[in-house]
C-alpha positions in Angstrom: 152.4 -10.1 19.6 152.1 -10.1 16.0 150.0 -7.3 14.6 149.6 -5.9 10.9 150.7 -2.6 9.4 147.9 -0.1 9.0 149.2 1.0 5.4 150.0 -2.3 3.7 148.8 -5.1 6.3 152.2 -6.7 6.4 152.9 -8.8 9.4 155.1 -6.2 12.2 155.5 -6.2 15.7 156.1 -2.8 15.7 153.4 0.0 16.8 153.3 3.8 17.0 155.5 5.2 20.2 153.0 8.0 20.6 149.8 5.8 21.2 150.7 1.9 21.0 147.2 1.6 19.1 148.4 1.7 15.6 151.0 -0.8 14.1 153.4 -0.2 11.2 155.7 -2.5 9.6 158.5 0.4 8.8 159.2 4.1 9.1 158.1 4.7 5.4 154.6 3.6 6.1 154.6 5.3 9.3 155.3 8.2 7.5 152.9 7.9 4.8 150.2 7.5 7.0 150.9 10.0 9.3 148.7 12.6 7.8 145.8 10.7 8.7 147.0 9.1 12.3 148.2 12.4 13.6 144.6 13.6 14.1 143.8 10.4 16.8 147.3 9.9 18.0 147.5 10.4 21.8 150.7 12.1 21.6 151.1 13.6 18.0 154.2 15.9 19.7 152.5 19.0 18.3 149.5 20.8 18.1 146.4 19.7 15.9 145.0 22.0 13.7 141.7 22.1 11.6 144.1 21.7 8.4 145.1 18.8 9.7 141.7 17.3 10.3 140.8 18.4 6.8 143.8 16.9 5.5 143.2 13.6 7.3 139.6 13.4 6.0 140.7 14.0 2.4 143.3 11.1 2.5 140.2 8.9 3.7 139.0 7.2 0.2 135.5 7.7 1.6 136.1 11.3 2.0 133.1 12.4 -0.4 130.6 10.5 1.5 131.9 11.2 5.1 132.4 14.7 4.8 129.4 15.8 6.2 130.0 14.0 9.4 133.6 15.2 10.1 135.1 17.7 12.2 132.7 20.8 11.9 135.1 23.5 12.5 137.2 21.9 10.0 134.7 22.2 7.7 133.9 25.7 8.7 137.6 27.1 9.1 138.2 25.8 5.1 135.0 27.3 3.7 133.1 24.4 3.2 129.9 24.9 5.3 129.9 28.6 4.0 130.0 27.8 0.3 126.2 28.5 -0.7 125.9 25.1 -2.8 126.7 21.6 -3.0 128.4 22.1 -5.9 130.9 24.8 -4.6 131.4 22.6 -1.6 132.3 19.3 -3.7 134.5 21.7 -5.8 136.5 23.1 -2.5 137.0 19.5 -1.3 138.7 18.7 -4.9 140.6 21.8 -4.5 142.0 20.8 -1.2 143.0 17.4 -2.4 144.7 18.7 -4.8 146.4 20.9 -2.7 147.4 17.8 -0.3 147.9 14.8 -2.4 149.2 16.4 -5.9 150.8 19.6 -5.3 152.2 18.2 -1.6 151.3 20.9 0.5 151.8 20.1 4.0 148.6 20.8 6.1 151.1 22.7 8.7 151.9 24.9 5.8 148.2 25.6 4.9 147.2 26.5 8.2 149.6 29.0 8.2 148.3 30.6 4.8 144.9 30.5 6.4 145.9 32.1 9.8 147.7 35.1 7.6 144.7 35.4 5.4 146.5 34.6 2.0 145.0 31.3 1.5 143.7 31.9 -1.9 146.6 34.0 -3.5 149.1 30.9 -2.2 146.8 28.1 -3.5 146.6 30.2 -7.1 150.6 30.6 -6.7 151.0 26.7 -6.0 149.2 25.7 -9.0 150.9 28.3 -11.1 154.3 26.6 -10.0 153.2 23.4 -10.8 152.7 24.4 -14.3 148.8 24.4 -14.1 146.8 26.6 -16.8 143.0 27.5 -17.3 143.0 24.4 -19.1 143.1 22.6 -15.7 139.3 22.9 -14.4 140.3 23.1 -10.8 143.0 25.8 -11.4 140.5 28.1 -13.3 137.6 27.5 -10.9 140.0 28.7 -7.8 140.9 32.0 -9.8 137.3 32.6 -10.2 136.0 32.2 -6.8 138.8 34.0 -4.5 135.6 34.9 -2.0 135.1 31.1 -0.9 138.6 31.0 0.4 138.3 34.1 2.9 136.1 33.2 5.9 134.4 36.0 7.4 132.9 34.9 10.6 135.0 32.7 13.3 133.7 29.4 14.0 131.8 30.5 17.4 129.8 33.2 15.4 128.9 30.8 12.7 127.8 28.5 15.4 125.8 31.0 17.4 124.1 32.3 14.1 123.0 28.4 13.0 121.9 27.7 16.4 119.7 30.6 16.6 118.1 30.0 13.2 117.9 26.4 14.1 116.1 27.5 17.4 113.7 29.9 15.4 112.7 27.0 13.2 111.8 24.8 15.6 110.0 27.4 17.3 108.0 28.0 14.4 107.4 24.1 13.9 105.9 23.7 17.5 104.0 27.0 17.5 106.0 29.1 19.7 107.1 32.7 19.0 110.6 32.7 20.5 110.4 36.8 21.6 111.5 37.6 24.9 108.3 36.2 26.1 108.6 32.9 24.2 112.2 32.7 25.6 111.1 33.2 29.1 108.5 30.2 28.5 111.3 28.2 27.4 113.4 28.9 30.2 110.7 27.9 32.7 110.2 24.6 31.0 110.8 21.2 33.1 113.8 19.4 32.1 112.1 16.6 30.0 110.6 19.5 27.8 113.6 21.2 27.3 115.5 18.1 26.4 112.7 17.1 23.8 112.9 20.9 22.3 117.1 20.4 22.2 116.3 17.1 20.4 114.2 18.7 17.8 117.0 21.0 17.1 119.3 18.3 16.7 116.8 16.6 14.2 116.6 19.8 12.7 120.3 20.1 12.2 120.1 17.5 9.5 119.8 14.8 12.0 123.3 15.1 13.0 123.8 12.5 15.7 124.6 14.7 18.9 127.4 12.9 20.2 128.7 16.2 21.8 125.4 15.9 24.2 125.5 12.6 25.9 122.2 12.9 27.6 120.3 13.4 24.1 123.0 10.9 22.4 122.0 8.4 24.8 118.2 8.8 25.8 117.1 8.9 22.2 119.1 5.6 21.0 121.7 6.7 19.0 124.1 5.4 21.1 122.6 1.6 20.2 124.0 2.0 16.3 127.6 1.9 15.0 127.0 1.5 11.3 125.7 4.1 8.6 122.7 2.1 7.9 120.8 2.8 11.2 121.8 6.2 10.9 120.2 6.7 7.6 116.9 5.1 9.5 117.3 7.8 11.9 117.6 10.6 9.2 113.9 9.0 8.4 112.6 7.7 11.5 112.7 10.9 13.8 111.9 13.4 10.9 108.9 11.4 10.1 107.8 11.3 13.6 108.1 14.8 14.3 106.4 15.6 11.2 103.4 13.0 12.2 103.2 14.0 16.0 102.7 17.2 17.9 105.3 18.5 20.2 103.0 17.7 23.2 102.5 14.0 22.0 106.6 13.8 22.0 107.0 15.1 25.1 104.5 12.9 26.8 105.8 9.8 25.0 109.4 10.7 26.0 108.4 11.1 29.5 106.7 8.0 29.8 109.1 5.9 28.3 106.8 5.0 24.9 108.4 6.5 22.2 108.2 3.0 20.6 104.5 3.1 21.0 104.4 6.4 19.5 106.1 5.6 16.3 104.1 2.5 16.0 101.1 4.4 16.4 102.2 7.2 13.7 102.6 4.4 10.8 106.3 4.0 11.3 106.4 0.4 12.9 108.0 -1.4 9.7 111.0 1.1 9.4 111.4 1.2 13.3 111.7 -2.6 13.3 114.6 -2.3 10.8 116.7 -0.7 14.0 118.7 -3.0 16.2 116.7 -4.6 19.3 118.8 -2.4 21.4 117.1 0.6 20.2 113.6 -0.5 21.5 115.1 -1.4 25.0 117.0 1.9 25.6 113.7 4.0 24.6 111.7 1.9 26.9 113.9 2.5 29.5 114.7 6.3 28.7 115.1 8.9 30.1 115.6 7.6 33.6 116.4 3.9 33.9 119.0 3.7 31.2 121.6 0.9 31.7 125.2 2.4 32.5 126.8 1.1 29.6 125.3 3.4 27.4 126.9 6.0 29.1 130.4 4.2 29.1 129.9 3.9 24.7 129.1 7.6 25.1 132.5 8.4 26.7 134.2 6.3 24.1 132.9 7.9 21.2 133.0 11.3 22.2 134.6 11.9 25.9 132.7 15.0 27.3 132.7 16.9 30.5 128.8 16.8 30.5 129.0 13.2 31.3 128.6 12.3 35.1 131.9 10.6 35.5 130.5 8.2 38.5 128.6 5.8 35.8 132.1 4.8 34.7 133.3 3.7 38.0 132.2 0.3 37.2 133.7 -0.3 34.2 137.3 0.2 36.1 138.0 3.7 35.3 138.5 4.2 39.2 141.7 1.8 39.0 143.1 3.9 36.3 146.1 5.7 38.1 146.5 8.5 35.7 144.9 9.9 32.4 147.1 8.0 30.1 145.6 4.9 31.9 142.2 6.0 31.3 142.7 6.9 27.6 144.3 3.4 27.5 141.0 1.8 28.9 138.6 3.7 26.8 140.7 2.7 23.8 140.4 -0.8 24.4 136.5 -0.3 25.2 136.2 1.2 21.8 137.6 -1.9 20.5 135.1 -4.1 22.5 132.2 -2.0 20.8 133.5 -1.6 17.4 136.4 -4.1 16.4 135.7 -6.8 18.9 131.7 -6.8 18.2 131.1 -7.2 22.1 127.3 -6.9 23.1 126.8 -3.5 25.1 124.4 -5.3 27.2 126.2 -8.0 27.8 128.9 -6.3 29.1 126.5 -4.6 31.3 125.7 -7.9 32.9 129.4 -8.9 33.1 130.2 -5.7 35.1 127.1 -6.4 37.2 128.9 -10.0 37.8 132.8 -8.4 38.3 133.7 -10.3 35.4 134.4 -7.7 32.4 138.0 -9.1 32.0 136.7 -12.8 31.5 133.9 -11.1 28.9 136.5 -9.3 26.7 138.9 -12.2 26.9 135.8 -14.4 25.4 135.2 -12.3 22.5 136.7 -14.4 19.3 138.7 -11.4 17.6 140.4 -10.6 20.8 144.4 -10.7 20.3 146.3 -9.3 23.1 150.1 -9.4 24.3 150.8 -10.1 27.9 151.5 -7.0 28.7 147.8 -5.9 27.6 146.3 -8.8 29.5 148.2 -7.5 32.5 146.8 -3.9 32.3 143.2 -5.2 31.6 143.3 -7.7 34.3 144.1 -5.0 36.9 142.0 -2.2 36.0 139.1 -4.7 35.2 139.0 -6.1 38.5 136.0 -4.4 40.0 133.8 -5.0 43.3 130.4 -4.1 41.9 128.3 -7.2 43.5 129.6 -5.7 46.6 129.4 -1.9 46.1 126.3 -1.9 44.1 124.7 -5.6 45.1 125.3 -6.9 41.8 123.0 -4.0 39.8 124.6 -0.8 38.5 123.1 2.5 39.0 121.3 3.7 36.2 122.4 6.3 33.9 120.0 9.3 34.1 119.9 11.8 31.5 119.4 14.9 34.3 122.9 14.2 35.6 124.7 14.6 32.2 123.2 18.0 30.7 
């Protein structure tokens, strides 16, 4: 099957031998793109480090827009999260851009420098070997800020510190002092009430979509959006709602599947109406009657041990013979949701009727080889009408957290 090179878009039939998902026209193109692809390849051939994630991010032309949403550990390990100001965060990214792009330092080399505690001195020496002087703004800045290249906390300790700060802020917001008595009170809350508290923490955390917590990511509607525009709306809708309502109102609305009604009552109807229609559907079903397809999308976006794997059975994963086939099927579902623009709810109906393969093949953008078709036909031969009477089991949040 004819594909197109990931780097130059030239027609090609060749693909990465590690994953067969990305195509290249030549070894030259593959080598140039490897610094980006290594972090997503199924078989990269070596351990992937946070230096690889940082380099891949920097080689993305939109990295200055995306850096706040990328791998958080990479941003921590390389000083960006710890930098006190936005200007210092931006400057650090520019330094690492110099390091990987202009000074041709390999991510594996930078990784060794960081582990050996000599990152700053090696960056200075690399600039010097390249003939840089104090007239070079970035070189001069590096010389003046050695402290930003010495990360004093490990990532786990950094996360723990941030988490405690966020929890304390949320507690103050809802009028709860989280001393020993307050913590005991939270521990005795119902699951739904604890879920709302955890969601408040995610909103206070710059409203970063909590893909690593599938229950929250699904039940509060993050699963229904794919592009940047709705995510920006999320940064307005939920912070405004939390500001306008009490915690008790929020918990009551969530437990009765009426968050949409609460948003409208608090004057957010126009803003909420800009969301995709699936957003209202999910919130009207949340937390206990959500379509299983949203759990599938959660697994595709961010595989997690917290997700109850039984909800994936209706989508063909039970027919996979090993982890490689599970990864391969997950890859194709990723294309359904993203590249091929398949409707999640139509996919749900196709699963209920045991016609997932036909649904995928009918998508306008789908182009698959004979071997890919054979694989999908085999694993997507389901018996959901017999096993579930044509009605898939609901995703229930309390099975996933």
